[in-house]
Each structure stands twice: as C-alpha cells, then as structure tokens.
C-alpha positions, 0 to 999 in steps of 0.5 A: 453441517455447520455446528452450533456456535454453543458447541464451537471450540474457542480459537485460543491461539487467536484470542492469545495473539490478540492479547499480545498484539493489543499489548503492543498497540497499547505500548505495554510491549515496545519494539525489541522488547522480549515477550515472556517464555512460552512456559510463562505465557502457557502459565498466564493464559492457562493453555499448552505450550503447543497453543502459545506457540500457534499464537506466536506463529500468528503474531510472526505471520503478522510481522508483529514479532521476531523469533531468535535462537540461542541462550539470549533468544526468544521472541521480541516485539519486531521493529517494523520499518516504514517500507516494511509496512507500506509493502503490507499495506499495498498487499492488503488494499490490493486484496481488498480491491480485488475481492470486493466489487469497487466501482472504477469511478469510486477507486479513482476518486479516491485515488487522486483524492489521496494523492493530491493531499501530498502535492503541496508538501511534494512541491515544497520539499522535493530535492533534485533526487525527487525530480530525477526520479520523475524524469527518468520515468517519463523518459522511460515512458517515451521509449517506443519499445517499452511493453505495456508491462514496463509502462504500467510499472513506470506509471506507478513508479512516477506518482510513488515518487511524487508521493515520497517527494513530500518527505513524509514517511506516514503520509507515504505509508497511507498513500501506499495502498493508493498507489500500489494498489490502486493504480495498477488496476486502473492501468490494467483497465485502461492501458489498452486504450490510453495514449502514451503520449497524453500520459507522457505530456501530463506527466511532464507537466505534473513534474514541471509544476512540482519542480516550480513549486507550483501546487495549484498547477499539479493539482490541476494536472492531477484533475486531468489525469483522473478526468482522462482516467475516468473516461478511458474506464468508461470506454472499456466499461462500455465496449465490454458491456457490448461485446458481452 
C-alpha cells in the first residue's frame, strides 16, 4: 500500500546532498575546498550526524566529494577529471538508451550528427599520434581472425580517436555518450549483417580525409556510414519482425 504524500518522511540526506551539490555548482565551494565538519553540517541543517554522513556518502557516490582520514582529513570537493567525467557520462548514456525505448534511426541520427560536429576541428588539429591511432584500428579491423567483440571494440576506438583528434576536452566529454554508448548498441544490432570489408574501406577513407584536412570529405564518409548503419538496422528489425 502506498503512503500518502502527507505521511511520507522527507528524505533529509537527499535534501542535504542537494544543498551541498548546489553550492558546488554555484561555485561557492571549489575543487579541493574542505567541507564543514559533520558536526557543523548537522548543526547547520538541524539534523543528526548519521543523517549528514548519509548525505556525504551520496555525494561521494556521485564523485562530487572525496574523504580523507587523519588530523587534517575530512570531506573535500573532488577535482573531477575529464576522463572520469567521460566515463560517467558514457555509463549514464548507456543506461538511458538501455532502459528507455529509443528508435534505432533516432539514435543513429543523433550519434552521427554529434560526431560530424567535431570533424572540422579534428581535420584542423589532428596530430601524427591521432592518425596513427586511427590507422592502428583499421589494421586491427582487417585481421580475418578478429572476433566480433574485438571488431566492435575497435570500431568504437577508431571513432573515439576521431573525436579526441579535435583536441577539445569539453567536446570529447559531450561526445563520450554518443561514441561510447550509442556506437556499441548499434554494433550489437548490425554486427551480424555488416560487411567488415565495407566498414574498413569507409574507415580508411575517413582517416584519409582527416589526414588531408578535408572536412567535406570526412563529413561525406560519416554520412555514408550513417546510411549504411541505418540500412543494416532496418534489415535486422525487419528480419526479427518476420521471425517473430
């Protein structure tokens, strides 16, 4: 039996965690700043120390704070790296796409539209290391004994290398969900029907365009990849519907 809203106990730890999180987002608390002690926080929010402790655990689970022991220990605002943020973003995006029903063509459209947004910068700023990373994945994908799982992982790695070639950490963070979450889900649907040779040829042309600083050429290849992925997705969905 559900309790009426009137009789529900307020989630005090959640409220305290939100208040501290809002202070971090507003810039009142900066990276590496020390939070008030548990006793001070308990007095400020008029709650018990166990309630404060639970709020801090929630903030730590969100990677917003870190705790240190000792005489100079306590809770501190965590300095979150872009790499850690990308991992969190990719995980959240994967859960979002897995839990909610998203049409394959909608996910495909979003994934390639976001990736195209970085091709101009990637073509302008790519380094020898960026190109080497993309060429290495193309070579790996060309190996006849490569497993489906390894091929899909290499596919993701190549597109991540393209995104990272833009040398913009904020852009890389925003695109992490598209490449690390959407691409694997698309691979799961299309891997059994796609031609590895076709993918390798498209990836080679994409890398060649980036090396030549040919933004239009890179966008054209991504559009071809999008069309090919959509075609494979439609085939898979039709086949599943026919067998069902």
